[in-house]
C-alpha positions in Angstrom: -5.9 2.0 -32.9 -3.4 1.5 -30.0 -0.2 3.5 -30.4 1.8 0.3 -30.3 0.1 -0.9 -33.5 0.5 2.3 -35.5 3.3 1.4 -37.9 3.0 4.4 -40.2 3.3 7.3 -37.7 6.2 9.2 -36.1 5.6 11.1 -33.0 6.8 14.5 -31.7 9.8 14.0 -29.4 11.0 10.8 -31.2 14.6 10.5 -32.5 15.4 9.2 -36.0 18.3 6.7 -35.6 18.8 5.9 -39.3 17.4 6.3 -42.8 15.3 9.1 -44.3 11.6 9.6 -45.2 9.0 12.1 -46.2 6.0 12.6 -44.0 2.8 14.6 -43.7 2.3 16.6 -40.5 -1.1 15.8 -39.1 -0.8 17.5 -35.7 1.3 20.1 -34.0 1.7 21.6 -30.5 -0.9 20.5 -28.0 -2.6 18.3 -30.7 0.3 15.9 -30.7 0.4 12.8 -28.5 3.0 14.5 -26.2 0.8 17.6 -26.2 -2.2 15.6 -25.2 -0.3 14.2 -22.3 0.7 17.7 -21.2 -2.9 18.8 -21.5 -4.1 16.0 -19.3 -1.4 16.9 -16.7 -2.5 20.6 -16.7 -6.0 19.8 -15.8 -6.9 21.0 -12.3 -9.9 19.8 -10.3 -10.3 23.3 -8.8 -9.7 25.2 -12.1 -11.4 28.6 -11.8 -10.5 30.0 -15.2 -14.1 30.0 -16.3 -15.2 32.1 -13.3 -15.8 35.9 -13.5 -13.5 38.3 -11.7 -16.0 38.7 -8.9 -16.5 34.9 -8.7 -12.7 34.4 -8.5 -12.5 36.9 -5.7 -15.3 35.3 -3.7 -13.7 31.9 -4.3 -10.3 33.0 -3.1 -11.9 34.5 0.1 -13.8 31.2 0.6 -10.6 29.2 0.3 -8.8 31.6 2.7 -11.5 31.1 5.3 -11.2 27.3 4.9 -7.5 27.5 5.4 -7.9 29.6 8.5 -10.4 27.1 10.0 -8.2 24.2 9.0 -10.6 22.9 6.4 -7.9 22.7 3.7 -5.4 19.8 3.8 -5.5 16.1 3.9 -8.9 14.3 4.4 -7.9 13.3 7.9 -6.7 16.9 8.8 -10.0 18.3 7.5 -12.0 15.7 9.5 -10.1 16.5 12.7 -10.4 20.2 12.1 -14.1 19.9 11.9 -14.1 17.8 15.0 -12.0 20.4 16.8 -14.5 23.2 15.8 -17.3 21.0 17.1 -15.5 20.4 20.4 -14.8 24.1 20.7 -18.5 24.9 20.3 -19.4 22.1 22.7 -16.9 23.5 25.3 -18.5 26.9 25.0 -21.9 25.3 25.6 -20.7 23.4 28.7 -19.3 26.7 30.1 -22.7 28.3 29.5 -24.3 25.4 31.3 -22.0 25.8 34.3 -22.7 29.6 34.4 -26.4 28.9 34.2 -26.3 26.5 37.1 -24.8 29.2 39.2 -27.6 31.6 38.2 -25.0 33.7 36.3 -23.4 34.7 39.6 -19.9 34.3 38.1 -17.5 34.3 41.0 -13.8 33.3 40.7 -14.7 29.7 41.7 -17.6 29.5 39.1 -15.3 30.9 36.4 -12.6 28.4 37.3 -15.0 25.5 37.3 -16.4 26.6 33.9 -12.8 26.7 32.5 -12.1 23.2 33.9 -15.2 21.8 32.2 -14.2 23.5 28.9 -10.6 22.1 29.2 -11.9 18.6 30.0 -13.7 18.3 26.7 -10.7 19.1 24.5 -8.0 16.5 23.8 -5.0 18.7 24.1 -2.4 16.2 22.9 -4.4 15.1 19.8 -2.3 17.1 17.3 1.0 16.1 18.7 0.1 12.4 18.8 -1.3 12.5 15.3 1.9 14.2 14.0 4.2 11.6 15.6 2.0 8.7 14.4 2.1 9.9 10.8 5.8 10.5 11.0 6.3 6.9 12.2 4.1 5.6 9.5 6.1 7.5 6.9 9.3 6.0 8.2 7.7 2.5 8.1 6.7 3.1 4.5 10.3 3.9 3.6 11.4 0.6 5.2 8.8 -1.1 3.0 10.4 0.6 -0.1 7.6 3.2 -0.4 8.5 6.9 -0.4 5.5 9.1 0.4 5.5 12.4 -1.6 2.1 13.6 -0.7 0.8 13.1 2.9 -2.9 12.6 1.9 -1.8 9.4 0.1 -0.5 8.1 3.4 -4.0 8.3 4.9 -5.8 7.2 1.7 -3.8 4.1 0.7 -5.3 2.0 3.4 -8.8 2.5 1.9 -8.1 1.5 -1.7 -10.5 -0.9 -3.4 -8.8 -1.3 -6.8 -5.2 -1.3 -8.1 -4.5 -0.6 -11.7 -1.0 -1.9 -12.2 1.4 -1.9 -15.1 2.8 -5.3 -16.0 6.5 -4.9 -17.1 8.8 -4.4 -14.1 6.0 -4.2 -11.5 4.1 -7.5 -11.7 7.0 -8.9 -13.7 10.8 -8.7 -13.2 11.4 -6.6 -16.2 14.0 -9.2 -17.4 13.5 -11.6 -20.2 14.0 -15.4 -19.8 14.0 -18.2 -22.3 11.0 -20.2 -21.1 10.5 -22.7 -23.9 12.5 -24.0 -26.8 11.5 -26.2 -29.7 14.2 -27.9 -31.8 14.3 -29.5 -35.2 13.2 -33.1 -34.7 10.2 -32.1 -32.5 12.3 -31.9 -29.3 10.7 -29.5 -26.8 12.3 -28.1 -23.6 10.8 -26.0 -20.7 12.6 -24.0 -18.1 11.0 -24.4 -14.7 11.6 -23.0 -11.2 13.7 -20.0 -12.2 14.1 -17.5 -9.3 16.8 -15.3 -10.9 16.6 -14.7 -14.7 20.3 -13.9 -14.8 21.3 -17.1 -13.0 22.0 -19.9 -15.5 21.9 -22.5 -12.7 18.6 -21.5 -11.2 15.8 -23.9 -12.0 15.7 -26.9 -14.3 15.1 -27.7 -17.9 12.7 -30.5 -18.7 12.8 -32.2 -22.1 10.1 -34.0 -24.0 12.6 -36.7 -25.2 16.2 -37.9 -25.0 18.8 -35.4 -26.1 20.9 -37.9 -27.9 21.2 -37.1 -31.6 19.3 -33.8 -31.2 20.2 -30.4 -32.6 20.8 -29.0 -29.1 24.5 -28.4 -29.5 23.9 -26.5 -32.8 21.1 -24.6 -31.2 23.3 -23.6 -28.2 26.1 -22.6 -30.5 23.9 -20.2 -32.4 22.7 -18.7 -29.1 26.2 -18.2 -27.9 27.9 -16.8 -31.0 25.0 -14.8 -32.4 25.0 -12.7 -29.2 26.6 -9.6 -27.8 25.4 -9.9 -24.2 27.7 -10.8 -21.3 26.5 -12.6 -18.2 28.8 -13.1 -15.1 28.8 -13.6 -11.4 32.4 -13.2 -10.6 32.9 -16.9 -9.9 34.7 -19.7 -11.8 32.8 -21.5 -14.5 31.4 -24.8 -13.3 32.7 -28.0 -15.0 29.3 -29.6 -15.5 26.7 -29.6 -18.3 23.8 -30.2 -15.9 21.0 -27.7 -16.1 19.5 -28.8 -12.8 22.1 -27.2 -10.6 20.7 -24.5 -8.4 23.2 -21.9 -7.1 22.9 -20.0 -3.8 20.3 -17.3 -3.8 22.8 -14.6 -2.8 24.8 -15.0 -6.0 25.3 -11.6 -7.6 24.6 -12.4 -11.2 25.0 -9.4 -13.5 24.2 -9.0 -17.2 25.0 -6.4 -19.8 23.2 -6.2 -23.2 19.8 -6.4 -24.8 17.2 -8.3 -22.7 16.5 -10.9 -25.4 20.2 -11.6 -26.0 20.8 -11.9 -22.2 17.9 -14.5 -22.0 19.4 -16.5 -24.9 22.9 -16.3 -23.4 21.7 -17.5 -20.0 20.0 -20.5 -21.6 23.2 -21.5 -23.4 25.2 -21.1 -20.2 22.9 -23.7 -18.5 24.8 -26.2 -20.6 28.3 -24.7 -20.2 28.2 -22.7 -23.4 29.5 -19.2 -22.8 32.6 -18.8 -25.1 33.3 -19.2 -28.8 35.3 -22.4 -28.4 38.1 -21.6 -30.9 35.9 -19.9 -33.5 36.8 -16.5 -34.8 34.4 -13.8 -35.8 34.6 -13.0 -39.5 31.6 -10.7 -40.0 28.6 -9.5 -38.1 25.4 -8.1 -39.4 23.7 -6.5 -36.4 20.0 -6.5 -35.6 18.0 -4.1 -37.8 14.4 -3.2 -37.2 13.8 -3.2 -41.0 14.9 -6.8 -41.5 14.4 -8.0 -37.9 17.4 -10.3 -38.1 20.9 -10.6 -36.7 23.6 -12.8 -38.3 27.2 -13.5 -37.6 29.8 -15.5 -39.5 32.5 -17.4 -37.6 35.5 -19.2 -39.0 37.4 -22.1 -37.6 41.1 -22.0 -38.6 41.7 -25.7 -37.6 38.8 -27.1 -39.5 39.1 -24.4 -42.3 35.3 -23.8 -42.3 33.0 -20.9 -41.9 29.4 -20.9 -40.6 26.5 -18.5 -40.5 24.5 -18.2 -37.2 21.2 -16.3 -37.4 18.3 -15.4 -35.1 15.3 -13.2 -35.7 11.6 -12.9 -36.2 9.8 -16.1 -37.3 7.8 -14.6 -40.1 10.9 -13.0 -41.6 13.3 -15.9 -41.2 10.9 -18.4 -42.7 11.3 -16.9 -46.1 15.0 -17.4 -45.9 14.9 -21.1 -45.0 15.6 -24.0 -47.4 12.8 -26.1 -46.0 9.7 -27.7 -47.4 6.4 -25.8 -47.3 5.0 -28.5 -45.0 7.8 -28.0 -42.5 7.5 -24.3 -42.7 3.8 -24.6 -41.9 4.7 -26.8 -38.9 7.3 -24.2 -37.7 4.7 -21.4 -38.1 2.1 -23.4 -36.2 4.5 -24.1 -33.4 5.5 -20.4 -33.2 1.9 -19.4 -33.0 1.3 -21.9 -30.2 4.2 -20.4 -28.2 3.0 -16.9 -28.9 -0.4 -17.8 -27.5 1.2 -18.6 -24.2 2.5 -15.0 -23.9 6.0 -15.7 -25.2 8.1 -13.7 -27.6 9.2 -16.2 -30.3 12.6 -16.1 -32.1 13.7 -18.4 -34.9 17.2 -19.8 -34.8 19.0 -20.9 -38.1 22.5 -21.7 -39.4 24.3 -22.8 -42.6 27.9 -23.5 -43.7 29.3 -20.4 -45.5 31.0 -21.2 -48.8 32.8 -18.7 -51.0 35.4 -16.0 -50.3 35.6 -13.7 -47.3 34.0 -10.8 -49.3 30.8 -12.8 -49.5 30.7 -12.9 -45.6 30.1 -9.1 -45.6 27.2 -9.3 -48.1 24.1 -9.5 -45.9 21.9 -10.8 -48.7 24.2 -13.8 -49.3 24.7 -14.5 -45.6 21.0 -14.5 -44.8 19.8 -16.9 -47.5 19.4 -20.6 -47.9 19.5 -21.1 -44.1 18.7 -24.3 -42.2 16.2 -24.2 -39.4 17.5 -25.2 -36.0 14.8 -24.3 -33.5 12.5 -21.8 -31.9 13.1 -19.9 -28.6 10.1 -18.6 -26.6 11.1 -15.7 -24.3 9.0 -14.0 -21.7 9.3 -11.5 -18.8 8.7 -13.7 -15.7 6.6 -12.6 -12.8 8.3 -11.6 -9.7 8.4 -14.5 -7.2 6.4 -12.5 -4.7 3.7 -11.2 -7.1 1.3 -14.1 -6.9 1.3 -14.0 -3.1 0.8 -10.2 -3.1 -2.2 -10.6 -5.6 -3.7 -13.2 -3.3 -3.2 -10.9 -0.3 -5.0 -8.2 -2.2 -7.9 -10.5 -3.0 -8.2 -11.5 0.7 -8.1 -7.8 1.6 -11.0 -7.0 -0.7 -8.8 -5.2 -3.2 -9.3 -5.9 -6.9 -6.1 -5.9 -9.1 -6.4 -4.7 -12.7 -3.5 -5.2 -15.2 -3.3 -2.1 -17.4 -0.5 -2.6 -19.9 0.7 -1.7 -23.3 1.6 -5.3 -24.1 -0.2 -7.7 -26.5 -3.4 -9.1 -25.1 -2.2 -12.7 -25.3 0.9 -11.8 -23.4 -1.0 -9.9 -20.8 -3.6 -12.7 -20.4 -0.9 -15.3 -19.9 0.9 -13.3 -17.2 -2.5 -12.5 -15.5 -3.2 -16.2 -15.2 0.3 -16.8 -13.9 0.2 -14.2 -11.1 -3.4 -15.0 -10.1 -5.2 -12.0 -11.4 -7.2 -14.4 -13.6 -8.2 -17.9 -12.4 -8.0 -20.8 -14.8 -10.7 -22.7 -12.8 -13.2 -19.9 -13.3 -14.5 -19.0 -16.8 -13.9 -15.4 -17.6 -16.6 -13.1 -19.1 -16.3 -11.3 -22.4 -15.3 -8.0 -20.9 -12.9 -9.4 -18.2 -10.1 -9.2 -20.7 -10.2 -6.4 -23.3 -8.0 -4.7 -25.7 -7.8 -0.9 -25.4 -9.3 -0.4 -28.9 -12.4 -2.2 -27.8 -12.6 -0.4 -24.4 -11.9 3.0 -26.1 -14.7 2.4 -28.6 -17.3 2.3 -25.7 -18.9 5.5 -24.5 -18.8 6.4 -20.8 -22.5 5.3 -20.5 -21.7 2.0 -22.1 -18.7 1.4 -19.8 -21.0 2.2 -16.8 -23.5 -0.4 -18.1 -20.8 -3.2 -17.9 -21.4 -5.7 -15.1 -17.7 -5.3 -14.2 -14.8 -3.4 -15.6 -11.9 -5.2 -17.4 -9.5 -6.9 -15.1 -6.9 -7.1 -17.9 -6.7 -4.2 -20.3 -4.1 -4.6 -23.1 -2.5 -2.2 -25.6 -3.3 0.8 -23.4 -2.7 4.4 -24.4 -2.4 7.2 -21.8 -6.1 8.2 -22.5 -7.2 4.6 -22.0 -5.7 4.5 -18.5 -7.3 7.8 -17.6 -10.7 6.6 -18.8 -10.2 3.4 -16.7 -9.6 5.5 -13.6 -12.6 7.7 -14.3 -14.8 4.6 -14.8 -13.7 3.3 -11.4 -14.4 6.7 -9.8 -17.9 6.6 -11.2 -18.4 3.3 -9.5 -17.3 4.9 -6.2 -14.1 3.0 -6.2 -10.9 4.3 -4.6 -8.0 3.3 -6.8 -4.2 3.1 -7.1 -2.5 3.6 -10.4 1.1 2.6 -11.1 3.3 3.8 -13.9 6.9 4.6 -14.9 6.8 6.6 -18.2 5.8 10.1 -19.3 2.7 8.5 -20.9 1.6 7.2 -17.5 1.6 10.7 -15.8 -2.0 11.7 -16.6 -3.3 8.5 -15.1 -1.0 8.8 -12.1 -2.4 12.3 -11.4 -6.0 11.2 -12.0 -5.8 8.3 -9.6 -6.6 8.6 -5.9 -3.1 7.4 -5.2 -0.6 7.5 -8.0 2.5 5.4 -7.5 5.6 5.8 -9.7 8.5 3.4 -10.2 11.6 4.8 -8.5 14.2 2.6 -10.3 13.1 2.9 -13.9 10.5 5.6 -13.7 10.8 9.0 -15.5 11.1 12.2 -13.6 7.7 13.4 -15.0 6.0 10.2 -13.7 7.6 10.7 -10.2 6.5 14.3 -10.1 2.9 13.4 -10.9 2.8 10.5 -8.4 1.9 10.6 -4.7 4.2 7.8 -3.8 7.4 6.2 -5.3 8.4 2.6 -5.1 12.1 2.3 -4.7 12.2 -1.3 -5.8 9.5 -1.2 -8.5 7.8 -4.2 -6.8 4.1 -4.9 -6.7 4.5 -6.5 -3.3 5.6 -3.1 -1.9 2.2 -1.7 -2.9 0.6 -4.3 -0.6 3.0 -3.3 2.1 1.9 0.3 1.6 -1.8 -0.8 1.9 -1.1 -2.7 5.1 0.7 0.3 6.6 -2.1 2.6 5.5 -4.6 0.4 7.2 -2.4 0.2 10.3 -2.3 4.0 10.4 -6.1 4.2 10.2 -6.6 1.6 12.9 -4.1 3.3 15.2 -5.6 6.7 14.7 -9.0 5.3 15.8 -7.4 3.6 18.8 -5.8 6.7 20.2 -8.8 8.8 19.3 -11.0 6.4 21.3 -8.6 6.6 24.2 -8.4 10.4 24.2 -12.2 10.9 23.8 -13.0 8.3 26.4 -10.9 10.4 28.9 -12.7 13.6 27.8 -16.2 12.2 28.0 -15.5 10.7 31.4 -14.3 14.0 32.7 -17.3 15.9 31.2 -19.7 13.5 32.8 -17.9 13.7 36.2 -17.7 17.5 36.2 -21.2 18.2 34.9 -22.9 16.0 37.4 -20.4 17.4 39.9 -22.3 20.6 39.8 -24.7 18.9 42.2 -21.9 18.7 44.9 -22.4 21.9 46.9 -20.8 23.5 49.9 -22.5 25.4 52.7 -22.9 28.5 50.6 -24.2 26.7 47.5 -20.9 26.8 45.6 -19.9 23.8 43.5 -17.2 21.6 44.9 -14.9 20.2 42.3 -14.6 16.4 42.1 -11.3 17.0 40.3 -9.0 20.0 40.6 -7.9 21.9 37.5 -4.4 20.5 37.7 -5.7 16.9 38.0 -7.6 17.5 34.8 -4.5 18.7 33.0 -2.5 15.9 34.4 -5.0 13.3 33.2 -5.2 14.9 29.7 -1.5 15.6 29.1 0.7 13.4 31.3 -1.4 10.3 31.7 -3.2 10.1 28.4 -0.6 11.5 26.0 2.0 8.8 26.3 -0.7 6.1 26.2 -2.2 7.7 23.0 1.3 7.8 21.5 1.9 4.2 22.3 -1.4 3.2 20.6 -0.3 5.2 17.6 2.8 2.9 17.5 0.8 -0.4 17.6 1.8 -3.0 15.0 -0.7 -4.2 12.4 -3.2 -6.7 13.6 -2.9 -10.2 12.2 -6.2 -9.9 10.3 -5.5 -6.4 8.8 -5.3 -7.8 5.3 -8.3 -10.1 5.8 -10.7 -7.2 6.2 -12.6 -5.3 3.6 -11.3 -1.8 2.7 -12.3 1.0 5.1 -14.6 3.5 3.5 -12.7 6.8 3.3 -16.0 8.7 3.0 -17.0 7.7 6.5 -13.7 9.1 7.9 -12.2 8.0 11.2 -15.4 8.7 13.2 -17.2 5.5 12.4 -20.4 4.3 14.1 -18.3 1.6 15.9 -15.9 4.3 17.2 -18.8 6.5 18.4 -20.5 3.5 20.1 -17.3 2.5 21.9 -16.6 6.1 23.0 -20.0 6.4 24.6 -19.8 3.1 26.4 -16.2 3.5 27.5 -16.8 7.1 28.5 -20.1 6.5 30.4 -18.6 3.5 32.2 -15.4 5.3 33.3 -17.2 8.6 34.1 -19.9 6.9 36.1 -17.3 4.9 38.1 -15.3 8.0 38.9 -18.5 9.6 40.1 -19.3 6.6 42.2 -15.8 6.7 43.7 -16.2 10.3 44.7 -19.6 9.7 46.2 -18.6 6.5 48.1 -15.7 8.2 49.8 -17.3 11.6 50.4 -20.8 10.6 51.2 -21.1 6.9 52.0 -18.1 6.9 54.3 -19.2 10.0 56.2 -22.2 8.3 57.7 -24.4 11.3 56.9 -25.4 10.5 53.4 -25.7 13.6 51.2 -24.5 16.7 53.0 -23.3 20.2 52.3 -19.6 20.3 52.4 -17.4 22.8 54.1 -16.6 26.1 52.4 -13.2 26.6 50.6 -12.6 22.9 49.8 -11.6 23.9 46.2 -8.6 25.9 47.5 -7.5 24.7 50.9 -7.3 21.4 52.7 -8.3 22.4 56.2 -9.7 19.7 58.6 -13.3 20.2 57.5 -12.3 19.4 53.9 -10.3 16.2 54.8 -13.0 13.9 53.4 -13.4 16.0 50.3 -9.7 15.9 49.6 -9.5 12.2 50.1 -12.5 11.7 47.8 -10.9 13.9 45.2 -7.7 11.8 45.4 -9.8 8.6 45.1 -11.5 10.0 42.0 -8.3 11.1 40.4 -6.6 7.7 41.1 -9.6 5.9 39.7 -9.6 8.0 36.5 -5.9 7.5 36.0 -6.1 3.7 36.5 -9.1 3.5 34.2 -7.2 5.3 31.5 -4.3 2.9 31.9 -6.6 -0.1 31.6 -8.4 1.5 28.6 -5.1 1.8 26.8 -4.9 -2.0 26.7 -8.6 -2.5 26.1 -8.6 -0.4 22.9 -5.8 -2.4 21.3 -8.6 -4.3 19.7 -12.2 -3.1 19.3 -13.7 -6.6 19.6 -11.4 -9.2 21.0 -11.2 -9.6 24.8 -8.2 -8.2 26.7 -7.4 -11.7 27.8 -7.4 -13.0 24.2 -6.3 -10.0 22.2 -3.9 -11.7 19.7 -5.1 -14.7 17.8 -1.5 -15.8 17.4 -0.9 -16.0 21.2 -2.1 -19.1 23.0 -2.0 -20.3 26.6 -3.3 -19.0 29.9 -0.6 -16.3 30.2 -0.9 -15.0 26.6 -2.3 -11.7 27.8 1.1 -10.8 29.3 2.8 -11.5 26.0 0.2 -9.4 24.2 0.5 -6.3 26.5 4.3 -6.5 26.5 4.5 -6.7 22.7 4.1 -3.0 22.3 7.0 -2.0 24.7 6.4 1.7 24.4 2.8 1.3 25.5 3.7 -1.1 28.2 6.2 1.1 29.9 3.9 4.1 29.4 1.3 2.2 31.5 3.9 1.3 34.1 5.2 4.9 34.3 1.6 6.2 34.6 0.9 3.7 37.4 4.0 4.5 39.3 3.6 8.3 39.0 0.3 8.3 40.7 1.7 7.4 44.1 4.1 10.4 44.5 1.3 12.7 43.5 -1.0 11.3 46.1 1.4 11.0 49.0 4.2 13.6 48.7 3.4 16.4 51.2 2.6 19.9 50.0 2.6 18.5 46.4 -0.7 16.7 47.2 -2.5 19.2 49.3 -1.3 22.5 47.9 -0.7 21.7 44.2 -3.2 18.9 43.3 -5.7 19.7 46.1 -6.1 16.2 47.5 -4.7 14.0 50.3 -3.1 10.6 50.7 -5.3 7.5 50.7 -5.6 4.5 52.9 -8.7 2.2 52.7 -9.8 4.2 49.7 -7.5 2.1 47.5 -10.1 -0.6 47.8 -12.6 1.7 46.2 -10.1 2.4 43.4 -9.4 -1.3 42.9 -13.1 -2.2 42.9 -13.9 0.4 40.3 -11.1 -0.9 38.0 -12.4 -4.5 38.3 -16.0 -3.4 37.6 -14.8 -1.4 34.6 -12.9 -4.3 33.1 -16.0 -6.5 33.6 -18.3 -3.9 31.9 -15.9 -3.5 28.9 -15.5 -7.2 28.5 -19.3 -7.7 28.5 -19.6 -4.9 25.9 -17.1 -6.6 23.7 -18.8 -9.9 24.1 -22.1 -8.3 23.0 -20.4 -6.8 20.0 -19.1 -10.2 19.0 -22.4 -11.8 19.7 -24.4 -9.4 17.6 -21.6 -8.6 15.1 -21.6 -4.9 15.9 -18.8 -3.3 13.9 -17.8 -6.6 12.4 -18.0 -5.9 8.6 -18.8 -8.8 6.4 -16.3 -9.2 3.5 -17.9 -7.9 0.4 -17.3 -9.3 -3.1 -15.5 -6.3 -4.7 -15.7 -5.4 -8.3 -13.9 -8.0 -10.4 -13.7 -10.7 -7.7 -16.8 -12.5 -8.7 -15.0 -14.2 -11.6 -11.3 -14.0 -10.6 
């Protein structure tokens, strides 16, 4: 039985506020409900308590080795560490190839060339760019009201497939509002369009009939006087009774008191009722959980009368009414109808109080022979942005589950209202389930369900944990939200646990990976968007860095064929040119790509599989194409200048061209400058090409239109734009400044060779645009949007 339905149990850690009782202890210590929560929190995925001493020692040594190699950390860090180890091994292999090509006659030049090839394959700025990109993403999360406590969650949140969200305060506002009223005489009223539950002039009240001759004034008087809440905005009271006035959205309405009393007080204030109007309090009988009623007695000195005003639970107050049995059945039926709509129903009653003042302090006399006035249906309204956020999740391929401790009817009604359930699509038997029914199923039976519940009501801590485990068995990647101590086990079990920062407990925050500062479901969607943006940007700058490395490897390996008179290799790039391309040219560009804004379709794509990591097939394909094209064009630039322009075809170059620029090496130095300039310009163009993996450079942003939209697109990321401009401008001093060009970078100034550079850039753009067109034509890397778990019916 759900904990909320156990009326005969008291739990460890509870406080007794009144009365006395005798109980039988049925559990102590870790067997209590609080103890079971603590036990769930103590569970560790890497628990090695069952290992032998030797096994623990081996395990610790294994973990130590993994940390040394960088294989411990966030999933992204582990992936990049493995990639770095692979590149290191590849660099060693390339050095061996270089030494083998020289028949293992390792002179200073051969050693230097081998080091150059090894350096060219390693993206030196990768770690720095990744660190800055993640720091920027963390700051963006804070602006979106999400505080990241555990860095792995920053990487993981973009790949979530399911969200298990609490209802109260997350999907809803955590504030009660009087939604519907039903007055004696069969007059019904509905509050619509409320943006602020504390604002009595926000929204309208629609009535089923004319108000003349109704019990509305009596109903409002009970709501006002049988109430201890205060609602204010610091402004003067309006002089109108109209309920259709809508105040400005920036009004700072504040309320103090119980949520139900605030809701009733706000409804009364819609009609100008906020003060006692000359009545004096004679006696008050506060709300008591044992009788579920609150009553007050007010006297009017002018009229010499006293009246009782009472509100409370329908089933309790019905027994104290002086109404016919037929009318009581009608009241009860109406109350059940309101309850089925997810509303909490209160009964409102009154009577004149006869007798002396002493009788006013006798609760049994005050709360008897009452006259029914009406019913008030209260509910916790959804946040205005929740429905839109749920729809965004659906478009992004993320299924939203409501996992709440509320009654199943209340949860279902809110689920329909926020769009988790769709009224136009029939739901299946297990789409909405009570925790008792879900808990009665074994794991095997849960796994046999066509789909897991989208609404799970009356949940206990264990129910939420089992829901997370069931999602994991279906290879789902899930978020769990919570605010209480009882949510902590599920927060810890989820892939990304998100605690509420405003009303969340310290235990829940400690167990969570992220904290929402505004307790708003829409902030989770912001976090998902930022996580996806981070993943996209990491792939963009990885593609750019690896394109540069692959191009240089192709150029330098094939460059082994370029020999001088003594059979020594002539470098198509000098060592400093390689470092300049990797560190000075590529690093700012990669950082600019890491700062890219989210693409317009980022929440219209299916979740990225976290198991595939950042090195997807699409990334590998692009890296090969971009690298082969740029490397081949750089090679062509060197050969065109050094061989084609010489008029001799292939020839053995002069000795010492790797170190000095004497007259015999003039052509080699100019060819090297041409190759360096070509590589640099291709890297600058690649920075703009990789902004989108499929869309053309000339139509990168679907929101930008017109023949010159490309300029708006490339200027939108100002850091990247000025990095490209700076990289372009810095090439010319390096090529032309005397001594710097010949003695430092080992090349000479260019003249007609700029035509070769420009031609290579134009050809490169054409090749990349054709590759992107092929990708679009054959849908390479364009994932179809899958129907995720739970979306077939909602």
